[in-house]
C-alpha positions as CSV (number, residue, x, y, z in Angstrom):
1,M,163.5,46.9,157.9
2,H,164.7,50.3,159.0
3,M,164.0,53.0,156.4
4,H,166.3,55.9,155.5
5,R,166.3,58.8,157.9
6,Q,164.9,61.9,156.3
7,G,167.5,64.7,156.4
8,N,169.3,65.8,159.5
9,G,168.9,68.2,162.4
10,L,169.8,71.2,160.3
11,N,166.6,70.7,158.3
12,R,164.2,70.7,161.2
13,H,163.4,74.4,161.2
14,R,162.2,74.2,157.6
15,W,158.5,74.5,157.8
16,W,157.8,72.8,154.5
17,R,159.4,69.5,155.5
18,D,156.5,68.3,157.6
19,A,153.8,70.8,156.6
20,V,150.2,69.8,156.1
21,I,148.8,71.9,153.2
22,Y,145.1,72.3,152.4
23,Q,144.3,72.5,148.7
24,V,141.7,75.2,148.1
25,Y,139.8,74.8,144.8
26,V,138.8,78.4,144.9
27,R,135.7,78.3,142.7
28,S,134.2,75.6,145.0
29,F,135.3,76.7,148.5
30,L,133.1,79.6,149.5
31,D,131.3,82.3,147.5
32,S,131.2,85.8,148.9
33,T,129.3,87.6,146.1
34,G,126.3,85.4,145.5
35,D,127.2,84.5,141.9
36,G,127.5,80.8,142.6
37,V,131.3,80.8,142.2
38,G,133.8,80.7,145.0
39,D,136.2,83.6,145.2
40,L,139.3,85.0,147.1
41,A,137.1,86.8,149.6
42,G,135.4,83.5,150.4
43,V,138.8,81.9,151.0
44,R,139.7,84.8,153.4
45,A,136.4,84.2,155.2
46,G,137.2,80.5,155.5
47,L,140.7,81.0,157.0
48,P,139.6,80.7,160.6
49,Y,137.9,77.3,159.8
50,L,141.2,76.1,158.2
51,K,143.2,77.4,161.2
52,K,140.9,75.5,163.5
53,L,141.4,72.4,161.5
54,G,145.1,72.7,162.1
55,V,146.7,73.0,158.6
56,D,149.9,74.8,158.1
57,G,149.1,76.4,154.8
58,I,146.8,76.6,151.7
59,W,147.5,76.0,148.0
60,L,145.1,78.1,145.9
61,S,144.0,76.8,142.5
62,P,144.5,79.2,139.6
63,F,142.6,82.5,140.0
64,Y,144.3,84.4,137.2
65,P,142.4,86.0,134.3
66,S,141.3,83.2,132.1
67,P,138.5,82.2,129.7
68,Q,138.0,79.2,132.0
69,H,138.1,76.5,129.4
70,D,139.9,74.4,132.0
71,H,138.9,76.3,135.1
72,G,141.9,78.6,135.2
73,Y,144.6,76.2,134.0
74,D,144.3,78.1,130.7
75,V,146.0,81.4,131.9
76,A,145.6,84.6,129.9
77,D,147.5,86.8,132.4
78,Y,149.8,85.3,134.9
79,C,150.0,88.5,137.0
80,G,146.4,89.3,137.7
81,V,143.2,88.2,139.3
82,D,140.1,87.2,137.2
83,P,137.2,89.4,138.1
84,L,135.3,86.2,138.8
85,F,137.5,85.7,141.9
86,G,138.2,89.3,143.0
87,D,141.1,91.6,142.3
88,L,144.7,92.1,143.4
89,A,143.6,94.2,146.4
90,E,141.5,91.3,147.6
91,F,144.4,88.9,147.1
92,D,146.6,91.2,149.2
93,L,144.0,91.1,152.0
94,L,143.9,87.3,151.8
95,V,147.7,87.1,152.1
96,A,147.7,89.5,155.0
97,A,144.9,87.7,156.8
98,A,146.7,84.3,156.4
99,R,150.0,85.8,157.7
100,R,148.2,87.0,160.8
101,L,146.9,83.5,161.4
102,G,150.3,81.9,160.7
103,V,148.9,80.1,157.5
104,K,151.2,79.8,154.5
105,V,149.9,80.7,151.1
106,L,151.0,78.8,147.9
107,L,149.9,79.7,144.4
108,D,149.3,77.3,141.6
109,I,151.5,78.3,138.6
110,V,151.1,76.8,135.1
111,P,154.3,77.0,133.2
112,N,153.7,74.2,130.6
113,H,150.9,76.0,128.7
114,C,148.9,79.2,128.6
115,S,145.5,80.2,127.3
116,S,144.8,80.6,123.6
117,E,143.7,84.1,124.7
118,H,147.1,85.0,126.1
119,P,148.4,88.1,124.3
120,W,151.5,86.3,123.2
121,F,149.5,83.5,121.6
122,E,147.1,86.0,119.9
123,E,150.2,87.8,118.6
124,A,151.5,84.4,117.3
125,L,148.3,83.7,115.4
126,A,148.5,87.1,113.7
127,A,152.2,86.6,112.8
128,E,153.7,84.7,109.9
129,P,155.2,81.2,110.0
130,G,158.8,81.4,111.2
131,S,158.2,84.7,113.2
132,A,159.6,85.4,116.6
133,A,156.0,85.5,118.0
134,R,155.4,81.9,116.8
135,A,158.8,80.7,118.2
136,R,157.4,81.2,121.7
137,F,155.1,78.2,121.0
138,H,155.4,74.9,119.1
139,F,154.2,75.9,115.6
140,A,155.0,73.5,112.7
141,D,154.0,72.7,109.2
142,G,151.7,69.8,108.7
143,R,152.5,66.6,106.9
144,G,150.9,65.1,103.8
145,P,149.3,66.8,100.8
146,G,148.8,70.5,101.6
147,G,150.0,70.0,105.2
148,E,146.6,68.4,106.1
149,E,148.0,66.0,108.7
150,P,149.4,67.0,112.1
151,P,153.2,67.3,112.4
152,N,153.4,64.2,114.5
153,N,151.1,61.5,115.9
154,W,150.9,62.7,119.6
155,H,147.6,62.7,121.3
156,S,146.4,65.2,124.0
157,M,146.0,64.2,127.6
158,F,142.4,65.2,127.2
159,G,141.8,63.1,124.1
160,G,142.2,63.6,120.4
161,P,145.2,65.0,118.5
162,A,147.7,67.2,120.4
163,W,147.8,69.6,117.4
164,S,145.4,72.1,116.0
165,R,145.6,73.9,112.7
166,V,145.4,77.6,112.4
167,T,144.0,79.8,109.6
168,E,146.7,82.2,108.4
169,A,146.1,86.0,107.8
170,D,145.4,85.4,104.1
171,G,142.6,82.9,105.0
172,R,144.5,79.8,103.9
173,P,144.8,76.7,106.2
174,G,148.2,77.1,107.8
175,Q,150.5,75.7,110.4
176,W,149.7,73.6,113.4
177,Y,150.4,74.3,117.1
178,L,151.0,71.8,119.9
179,H,148.7,71.5,122.9
180,M,149.2,68.5,125.2
181,F,145.9,69.3,126.9
182,A,143.0,71.2,125.3
183,P,143.3,73.3,122.1
184,E,142.7,76.3,124.2
185,Q,145.9,75.5,126.1
186,P,148.9,76.0,123.7
187,D,152.2,74.7,125.0
188,W,155.0,77.1,125.6
189,N,158.3,76.4,123.8
190,W,160.8,76.4,126.6
191,R,163.7,76.1,124.2
192,N,163.0,79.8,123.6
193,P,164.8,81.8,126.3
194,E,162.1,84.4,126.3
195,I,159.8,81.9,128.1
196,G,162.2,81.3,131.0
197,A,162.8,85.1,131.4
198,E,159.0,85.8,131.4
199,F,158.4,83.2,134.1
200,D,161.3,84.6,136.2
201,R,159.4,87.9,136.1
202,I,156.1,86.2,137.0
203,L,157.6,84.4,140.1
204,R,159.1,87.7,141.3
205,F,155.7,89.5,140.9
206,W,154.0,87.1,143.3
207,L,156.9,86.7,145.7
208,D,157.0,90.5,146.0
209,R,153.3,90.3,147.2
210,G,154.3,88.1,150.1
211,I,153.4,84.6,149.1
212,D,155.2,81.5,150.6
213,G,155.7,79.5,147.4
214,F,154.3,77.8,144.4
215,R,152.6,74.5,143.5
216,I,153.9,73.9,139.9
217,D,151.4,72.4,137.4
218,V,152.8,69.6,135.1
219,A,156.3,70.0,136.5
220,A,157.7,67.2,134.5
221,G,156.5,68.9,131.3
222,L,157.8,72.1,129.7
223,Y,160.4,70.7,127.4
224,K,159.5,68.5,124.4
225,H,161.9,66.3,122.3
226,P,163.6,68.9,120.1
227,E,162.7,67.0,116.9
228,L,159.1,66.3,117.9
229,P,159.2,62.7,116.5
230,D,156.3,60.3,116.3
231,S,155.5,58.3,119.4
232,D,155.4,54.5,119.5
233,D,152.2,54.7,121.6
234,P,150.6,58.1,120.8
235,E,147.4,57.5,122.7
236,A,149.1,56.5,126.0
237,D,148.6,59.9,127.7
238,A,144.9,60.0,126.9
239,R,144.4,56.3,127.8
240,T,146.2,56.5,131.2
241,R,145.4,60.2,131.7
242,D,149.0,60.5,132.8
243,S,152.2,62.0,131.5
244,V,153.7,58.8,130.0
245,N,154.8,59.9,126.5
246,P,158.6,60.1,127.0
247,L,159.0,62.5,124.0
248,A,156.7,65.1,125.6
249,W,157.5,64.8,129.3
250,N,160.4,64.4,131.7
251,Q,163.0,65.8,129.3
252,P,166.4,66.4,131.0
253,E,166.5,70.1,130.3
254,V,163.5,70.7,132.6
255,H,165.8,70.4,135.6
256,D,167.6,73.6,134.6
257,V,164.3,75.4,135.1
258,W,163.9,74.2,138.6
259,R,167.5,75.1,139.5
260,Q,166.7,78.6,138.3
261,W,163.4,78.8,140.2
262,R,165.1,77.5,143.3
263,S,167.7,80.2,143.1
264,I,165.0,82.8,142.9
265,C,163.3,81.4,146.0
266,E,166.6,81.2,147.9
267,E,167.2,84.9,147.0
268,Y,164.0,85.9,148.7
269,T,164.6,83.5,151.6
270,A,168.0,85.1,152.2
271,R,166.4,88.6,152.5
272,D,164.1,87.8,155.4
273,G,164.6,84.2,156.5
274,R,161.2,83.1,155.3
275,E,161.7,80.0,153.3
276,R,159.8,80.0,150.0
277,L,158.6,76.6,148.8
278,L,158.5,74.9,145.3
279,V,156.3,71.8,145.2
280,G,155.9,70.1,141.9
281,E,153.2,68.1,140.3
282,V,155.6,65.5,139.0
283,S,154.2,62.4,137.3
284,V,157.1,60.1,136.3
285,P,157.3,56.3,136.1
286,T,159.5,55.5,139.1
287,A,160.3,56.9,142.6
288,R,163.9,57.1,141.5
289,E,163.0,59.5,138.6
290,H,160.8,61.4,141.0
291,A,163.7,61.8,143.3
292,E,165.7,63.6,140.6
293,Y,163.2,66.5,140.9
294,V,163.9,67.1,144.6
295,R,167.6,67.3,144.6
296,S,169.0,69.9,146.9
297,D,169.2,72.6,144.2
298,E,165.8,71.9,142.5
299,L,162.3,71.6,143.8
300,H,161.9,71.4,147.6
301,Q,159.2,68.7,147.2
302,A,157.1,66.9,144.6
303,F,153.8,65.2,145.1
304,F,154.2,61.4,145.5
305,F,151.2,60.1,143.5
306,D,152.0,56.4,144.0
307,L,150.2,56.4,147.3
308,L,147.1,58.0,145.7
309,S,147.0,55.4,142.9
310,A,147.8,52.3,145.1
311,P,144.9,49.8,145.4
312,W,143.6,49.2,148.9
313,E,146.0,46.4,149.7
314,A,148.6,46.2,152.4
315,D,151.3,44.9,150.1
316,A,150.7,47.7,147.6
317,F,150.9,50.4,150.3
318,R,154.0,48.9,151.8
319,K,155.7,48.8,148.5
320,V,155.1,52.4,147.5
321,I,155.9,53.8,151.0
322,S,159.2,51.8,151.1
323,E,160.2,53.1,147.6
324,A,159.4,56.6,148.5
325,M,161.3,56.6,151.8
326,Q,164.3,55.0,150.1
327,D,164.6,57.0,146.9
328,I,163.0,60.4,147.7
329,A,164.0,60.8,151.3
330,G,167.5,59.7,150.3
331,T,167.9,63.1,148.5
332,G,167.6,65.0,151.7
333,S,164.0,66.1,150.8
334,T,161.0,64.7,152.5
335,V,158.2,62.7,150.9
336,T,155.1,64.8,150.0
337,W,152.2,62.4,150.6
338,V,148.8,62.9,148.9
339,L,145.6,60.9,148.8
340,N,143.5,63.2,146.6
341,N,143.3,66.4,144.6
342,H,141.0,68.2,142.1
343,D,141.7,65.7,139.3
344,Q,140.9,62.5,141.2
345,V,137.8,60.5,142.4
346,R,137.3,61.3,146.1
347,T,138.8,58.7,148.5
348,V,135.4,57.7,150.0
349,T,134.2,56.7,146.6
350,R,137.5,55.3,145.3
351,Y,138.0,53.0,148.3
352,G,134.4,52.0,148.3
353,E,134.6,50.1,144.9
354,P,133.2,47.7,144.2
355,A,130.0,49.0,145.9
356,T,128.7,45.5,146.5
357,E,131.2,45.0,149.3
358,G,129.0,46.9,151.6
359,S,127.9,50.4,152.5
360,G,130.2,52.5,154.6
361,L,133.3,50.6,153.6
362,G,134.7,53.4,151.5
363,A,134.3,55.8,154.4
364,A,136.0,53.5,156.8
365,R,138.9,53.0,154.4
366,A,139.2,56.7,153.7
367,R,139.4,57.4,157.4
368,A,142.1,54.8,157.9
369,A,144.0,56.1,154.9
370,A,143.9,59.6,156.3
371,L,145.5,58.5,159.6
372,L,148.1,56.5,157.8
373,M,149.1,59.5,155.6
374,L,149.3,61.8,158.6
375,A,151.5,59.3,160.5
376,L,154.1,59.0,157.7
377,P,157.3,61.1,157.9
378,G,157.2,64.0,155.5
379,A,154.6,66.5,154.4
380,A,151.0,65.9,153.5
381,Y,148.4,67.6,151.3
382,I,144.7,67.5,151.9
383,Y,142.1,68.2,149.2
384,Q,139.2,70.4,150.3
385,G,136.2,68.3,151.4
386,E,138.2,65.2,152.3
387,E,138.1,66.4,155.9
388,L,134.3,66.2,155.6
389,G,134.3,62.7,154.1
390,L,132.6,64.0,150.9
391,P,131.9,61.3,148.4
392,E,132.3,61.8,144.6
393,V,129.2,63.2,143.0
394,V,128.8,60.5,140.3
395,D,125.4,61.5,138.8
396,L,125.9,65.0,137.5
397,P,123.8,65.4,134.4
398,D,125.6,65.9,131.1
399,D,124.3,69.4,130.6
400,V,126.1,70.7,133.7
401,L,129.5,69.1,133.1
402,T,132.3,71.5,132.4
403,D,135.3,69.2,132.2
404,P,137.1,69.6,128.8
405,I,137.8,65.8,129.0
406,F,134.1,65.1,128.7
407,H,133.6,67.6,125.9
408,R,136.6,66.3,123.9
409,T,135.9,62.6,124.4
410,G,132.1,62.3,125.1
411,S,133.1,59.9,127.9
412,R,132.1,60.3,131.5
413,A,134.7,57.7,132.6
414,R,137.5,60.2,133.6
415,I,135.6,63.4,134.2
416,R,136.7,65.5,137.2
417,D,133.6,67.6,137.9
418,G,132.4,65.1,140.5
419,C,135.2,66.0,143.0
420,R,134.8,69.7,142.3
421,V,131.2,70.2,143.5
422,P,131.0,73.3,145.9
423,L,131.4,72.5,149.6
424,P,128.4,72.3,151.9
425,W,128.8,74.6,154.9
426,S,125.4,74.7,156.6
427,G,121.7,74.1,156.3
428,Q,119.5,71.4,154.9
429,A,119.3,72.4,151.2
430,S,121.5,73.7,148.4
431,P,123.4,76.0,148.4
432,F,124.2,74.8,151.9
433,G,125.8,78.1,152.9
434,F,128.2,78.0,150.0
435,T,126.9,81.2,148.5
436,S,125.9,84.4,150.3
437,G,123.1,84.9,147.7
438,A,119.5,84.1,148.1
439,E,118.4,80.5,148.8
440,S,117.6,80.3,145.2
441,A,121.2,81.0,144.2
442,K,122.7,78.2,142.3
443,P,126.3,77.0,142.8
444,W,128.2,76.6,139.5
445,L,127.8,72.8,139.9
446,P,124.7,71.4,141.5
447,Q,125.0,70.0,145.0
448,P,123.1,66.8,145.8
449,E,120.6,66.7,148.6
450,Y,122.7,64.3,150.7
451,F,125.4,67.0,151.1
452,A,123.3,68.1,154.1
453,E,124.8,65.1,156.0
454,Y,128.3,66.4,155.3
455,A,127.9,70.1,156.0
456,T,130.7,71.7,158.0
457,D,128.4,72.8,160.8
458,R,127.3,69.2,161.4
459,A,130.9,68.0,161.1
460,L,132.1,70.4,163.7
461,A,129.3,69.4,166.1
462,D,129.9,65.6,165.7
463,T,133.0,64.4,167.5
464,R,132.9,61.2,165.4
465,S,133.0,63.0,162.1
466,F,135.8,63.0,159.5
467,W,136.6,66.6,160.5
468,H,137.4,65.7,164.1
469,L,139.5,62.7,163.0
470,Y,141.6,65.0,160.8
471,R,141.8,67.7,163.5
472,D,142.8,65.3,166.2
473,G,145.4,63.7,163.8
474,L,146.8,67.1,162.9
475,Q,147.0,68.2,166.6
476,L,148.9,65.0,167.6
477,R,151.1,65.2,164.5
478,A,152.1,68.8,165.4
479,A,153.0,67.6,169.0
480,L,155.5,65.0,167.8
481,P,159.2,66.1,167.8
482,Q,160.4,64.8,164.5
483,L,157.7,64.6,161.8
484,G,159.5,65.2,158.6
485,E,162.8,64.0,160.0
486,G,161.3,60.8,161.3
487,T,162.3,57.2,160.6
488,L,160.1,54.4,159.5
489,R,160.5,50.8,160.7
490,W,158.1,48.1,159.6
491,L,156.8,45.8,162.3
492,D,156.0,42.2,161.9
493,T,152.3,41.8,161.3
494,P,149.8,39.2,160.0
495,P,148.8,39.3,156.3
496,G,146.7,42.3,155.4
497,V,148.0,44.5,158.2
498,L,150.7,47.2,158.0
499,A,152.4,48.6,161.1
500,F,155.4,50.8,161.6
501,D,157.1,52.9,164.2
502,R,158.7,56.2,163.6
503,G,161.5,56.2,166.2
504,D,159.7,59.0,168.1
505,G,157.2,56.9,170.1
506,L,154.5,56.8,167.5
507,V,153.3,53.4,166.2
508,C,150.7,53.4,163.4
509,A,148.9,50.2,162.2
510,V,146.3,49.7,159.5
511,N,144.1,46.7,159.0
512,F,143.4,46.5,155.2
513,G,141.2,43.5,155.6
514,T,137.6,43.3,157.0
515,A,138.1,40.9,159.9
516,P,139.6,42.0,163.2
517,T,143.2,41.0,164.1
518,P,145.3,41.3,167.2
519,A,146.8,44.8,167.6
520,P,150.6,45.1,167.3
521,V,150.7,47.2,170.5
522,S,149.0,46.6,173.8
523,G,146.8,49.1,175.3
524,T,144.1,51.4,174.0
525,P,145.2,53.5,171.1
526,L,145.5,57.3,171.5
527,L,143.7,57.8,168.2
528,S,141.9,55.5,165.8
529,S,139.8,55.9,162.6
530,G,137.0,53.8,164.1
531,P,136.1,52.0,167.3
532,C,139.2,50.2,168.4
533,P,139.3,48.3,171.8
534,A,142.5,47.5,173.5
535,G,144.4,44.6,171.9
536,V,142.3,44.5,168.8
537,L,142.6,46.1,165.4
538,P,139.2,45.9,163.6
539,G,138.9,45.6,159.8
540,S,139.4,48.8,157.7
541,T,140.8,50.6,160.7
542,A,143.9,52.6,161.4
543,A,145.2,53.4,164.9
544,W,148.0,55.3,166.6
545,W,149.7,54.4,169.8
546,I,152.1,56.7,171.5
547,G,154.8,55.0,173.6
548,D,157.1,56.1,176.4
549,G,159.5,57.5,173.8
550,A,157.1,60.2,172.7
551,D,157.8,63.8,173.8
552,L,154.2,65.1,174.1
């Protein structure tokens, strides 16, 4: 099977098509002030480390002024820096330092909702029903006697009703407002043209400061069904923790927003030739619907989450990869591969379940998955700490948990704190060099003792570490001539094994099973995720072979 070729020669100069971007969760990356919270100066200090790893750019989690009910995804001011993380002068220093190193900078922008402390929402609370201030959000009268029931039956992604009732200026219970996440995150009403105009201004504010693009939070959101009707399955979003309510997500009008944002980016690109990127967090049911977001006049790219959510099975991986190459690459974009982010259980832990299958299995699979992702044509995003092989911290005590999902549901089943524990950089005890404060300084989430095994200084010194696997993979990937423009042809393999060549001399094979099988290529591999003798592909192992056709 020969998969669709991604784009054409005219696209090859576009840096984003094959870029590897490192997601920096700012509050957990590196703390420069000793307060236990990572900050922008810490990111700037860590840039040489990221340059050495070999990534092309960074995506910064929200650092805007915010009450931090959802760690910055509740934005109170879209054109500032929260003092917790620094200030605009520090941001400018970070952008300048990244530019000197040739590292792109992407900002996380949150257009679906803001903070309940945003000035416009505070204005809406003080205004009357039917006012222009309330028209910027989704305010509605309740149902039932005295309006005591929410306007519809939708549930929040974070659990519980998607509506909260306000107290009017005269003290009476009043209207309700919509929040598809936490009550502290009211949804914007994008049917009001004021909202689009305001975000045009916000984009220009940051583009004028020299950034290279935006990662767009909840990019399939924004518009709601104009009549806000009841849902046939109101708890689906909370149950799946995904955007599946068709009345609240993936409305057709959202594509007009991305055409407008793309035109703004193209305007800046035309000025200096530096292409600005829009990459969307797009959660939709099918690869075909996903492809609609990356048409030539909309988003440049959108995260392909199907690879992240696929079970560790060869057939499952082959299916989602084939669908992505066919439907998404067919638009002229490239697939944006991702195995993890700040909302997901880390790969080492996720692939290690069930734990009874044996210790080290999750790590072996995570290493193999990393090589597979880096071999696929397109772009790739790496979540911080994955290059260290960090496991999920699953035993954080209840009293330190900050995730609003936990506080709204009381359930630990889907909490996200475990993948957000601050990185270990050096030493044998917490804070492992994360904070510049005294040894007694406490990171905002506690680090387990075993993080000493994963500290960056140890990873750099050990050539068998996850870090060196990622670095070697990134170096080889950068040496290949096609990358984002590559092809993908599946090779015949025994059950449980995937192998493909890319048309540029690179062959990648992954053994999803636990028993060794014959390798699909003779000779010793150039790179493998574990020990891999010539002619054999061990279980839970990926390997790359470079043939005569490679221009290295």
